[in-house]
C-alpha positions in Angstrom: -38.1 -9.9 -33.9 -41.5 -9.7 -32.3 -42.0 -13.4 -32.8 -38.6 -14.1 -31.1 -39.6 -12.0 -28.1 -42.9 -13.8 -27.9 -41.2 -17.3 -28.0 -38.7 -16.3 -25.4 -41.4 -15.1 -23.1 -43.6 -18.1 -23.8 -40.9 -20.6 -23.1 -40.0 -18.8 -19.9 -36.4 -18.3 -20.8 -36.2 -15.0 -18.8 -37.6 -16.7 -15.7 -35.1 -19.5 -16.0 -32.2 -17.1 -16.3 -33.4 -15.1 -13.3 -33.8 -18.3 -11.3 -30.4 -19.5 -12.3 -28.8 -16.1 -11.3 -30.5 -16.0 -8.0 -29.5 -19.5 -7.1 -25.9 -19.0 -8.2 -25.0 -15.8 -6.4 -22.0 -17.7 -4.9 -21.0 -19.4 -8.1 -17.3 -18.6 -8.7 -17.6 -18.8 -12.5 -20.5 -16.4 -12.5 -18.5 -14.0 -10.4 -15.6 -14.2 -12.9 -17.9 -13.6 -15.8 -19.2 -10.4 -14.1 -15.7 -9.2 -13.5 -14.7 -9.9 -17.1 -17.7 -8.0 -18.3 -16.6 -5.0 -16.2 -13.1 -5.3 -17.4 -14.2 -5.7 -21.0 -16.4 -2.6 -20.8 -13.6 -0.4 -19.6 -11.5 1.7 -21.9 -11.6 1.4 -25.7 -14.8 1.7 -27.6 -13.7 -0.6 -30.4 -14.5 -4.3 -29.7 -11.2 -5.6 -31.0 -9.2 -3.1 -29.1 -11.0 -4.0 -25.9 -10.3 -7.7 -26.6 -6.6 -6.8 -27.1 -6.5 -4.9 -23.9 -7.8 -7.9 -22.0 -5.3 -10.2 -23.6 -2.5 -7.8 -22.6 -3.7 -7.8 -19.1 -3.9 -11.6 -19.0 -0.4 -11.9 -20.3 0.8 -9.3 -17.7 -0.8 -11.3 -14.9 0.6 -14.6 -16.2 4.1 -13.2 -16.0 3.6 -12.2 -12.4 1.8 -15.3 -11.3 4.7 -17.5 -12.4 6.2 -16.9 -9.0 4.0 -17.2 -5.9 6.2 -14.8 -4.0 6.2 -12.2 -6.8 2.4 -12.4 -7.1 1.9 -12.1 -3.3 4.1 -9.0 -3.2 2.5 -7.5 -6.3 -1.0 -7.8 -4.7 0.4 -6.3 -1.5 1.6 -3.3 -3.5 -1.8 -3.1 -5.1 -3.4 -2.8 -1.7 -0.8 -0.6 0.1 0.9 1.3 -2.7 4.4 1.2 -1.1 6.6 -0.9 1.2 10.2 -1.7 2.3 11.7 -5.1 1.9 11.7 -5.6 5.6 8.0 -4.8 5.8 7.2 -7.4 3.1 9.1 -10.0 5.1 7.1 -9.2 8.2 3.7 -8.7 6.8 3.8 -11.6 4.3 6.2 -13.9 6.3 8.4 -14.2 3.2 12.1 -15.2 3.4 14.5 -12.3 2.7 15.8 -13.9 -0.5 12.3 -14.4 -1.9 11.4 -10.8 -1.2 14.5 -9.4 -3.0 14.0 -11.7 -6.0 10.3 -10.6 -6.2 11.3 -6.9 -6.0 13.9 -7.4 -8.7 11.3 -9.0 -11.0 8.8 -6.2 -10.4 11.4 -3.5 -11.0 12.4 -5.1 -14.3 8.7 -5.0 -15.3 8.7 -1.2 -14.4 5.9 -1.9 -11.9 7.9 -0.5 -8.9 9.9 2.7 -8.5 12.6 3.6 -5.9 10.6 6.2 -3.9 13.2 7.1 -1.3 15.7 5.8 1.2 14.9 6.2 4.9 17.2 6.7 7.9 18.4 3.7 9.9 17.4 3.6 13.6 20.0 4.7 16.1 22.2 1.7 17.2 21.3 -0.4 14.1 24.0 -2.3 12.2 25.7 -0.8 9.2 24.8 -1.4 5.6 22.6 0.3 3.1 19.7 2.5 4.2 16.3 0.8 3.7 14.5 1.7 0.4 10.8 2.4 0.2 9.5 0.9 -3.0 6.3 2.3 -4.5 3.9 1.1 -7.1 3.7 3.2 -10.3 1.1 5.8 -9.6 1.3 5.6 -5.8 1.1 8.9 -3.9 3.1 10.5 -1.1 0.6 9.3 1.5 1.3 5.6 0.5 5.0 6.2 1.0 4.5 8.0 4.3 2.4 5.1 5.5 5.1 2.6 4.5 7.7 4.5 6.5 5.5 4.5 9.6 4.8 0.8 9.3 8.5 0.0 8.6 9.6 1.7 11.9 6.7 0.3 13.8 7.6 -3.2 12.7 11.2 -2.7 13.8 10.5 -1.6 17.3 7.8 -0.7 19.8 9.7 2.6 20.2 7.8 3.9 17.2 4.4 3.4 18.9 5.7 5.5 21.9 6.9 8.2 19.5 3.5 8.3 17.7 1.7 8.8 21.0 4.1 11.6 22.1 3.7 13.4 18.8 0.2 14.3 19.8 1.7 15.9 23.0 4.2 17.8 20.9 1.4 19.1 18.6 -0.9 20.1 21.5 1.8 21.7 23.7 3.7 23.6 21.0 2.1 23.8 17.6 -1.4 24.4 18.7 -0.3 27.0 21.2 2.0 28.7 18.7 -0.1 29.1 15.6 2.2 31.8 14.3 5.0 29.3 13.6 5.0 26.7 10.9 7.5 24.2 12.5 9.4 23.2 15.6 13.1 22.6 16.6 14.5 19.3 17.5 15.5 20.8 20.9 11.9 21.8 21.6 10.8 18.2 20.9 13.4 16.9 23.3 12.2 19.3 26.0 8.5 18.4 25.6 8.9 14.6 25.7 11.7 14.5 28.3 10.7 12.1 31.1 7.9 10.5 29.0 9.9 8.2 26.8 10.9 5.5 29.3 12.1 2.8 29.1 13.6 4.2 25.9 16.2 6.9 25.4 14.6 10.3 25.0 16.8 11.2 22.0 15.7 8.0 20.1 12.1 8.8 20.6 12.6 12.4 19.7 14.3 11.3 16.4 11.3 9.1 15.6 8.8 11.9 16.6 10.6 14.3 14.3 10.3 11.8 11.4 6.5 11.4 12.1 6.1 15.2 12.2 7.9 15.6 8.9 5.7 13.0 7.3 2.7 15.1 8.4 4.2 18.1 6.6 5.5 19.9 9.7 9.0 21.4 9.5 11.5 20.2 12.0 14.8 22.1 12.4 18.0 20.9 14.0 
């Protein structure tokens, strides 16, 4: 063993490896090797079990990558945790049919769960209420963020409501610390005259939704 160490040092193998690493920091293969090492070191202690875990992951990814739309949407969920079909169409510029096929595939694989259905905006067409789909293991904050983005993507009304929510909090909730909520009528009174060019009631409905997402009770 000592002889081996001596020969390695004498031949400068260590220096060559260091030089190769420093000159290949942007080498894509090197980056993949590093990622695989991290992946391989995670989880099971047994070498064969770790290898099996990696094989399962590769097979899992291969099944997703068969469809470009499915893979795009899967990685979107990895980043954001939750989304509606409409939000995926807007953010990923995906056709409606492709989005619904991808969601169906991911649901069959038990990757996504039906988190909840949200209210349609006033004046919208009939049909089923939008569903918020969530990645397995996503938390409530991911779902709440998806709801906000969904409404925001539908109409600039939501941005107005978000701004007026701060007024509601300052003018009512911060002044009335003894209460743990607010009535819908109070919201209407606070924002009246500030919602133009939109209807006050539409903005009040959206403001109530935002407040509920923040854990504040809103009574009718």
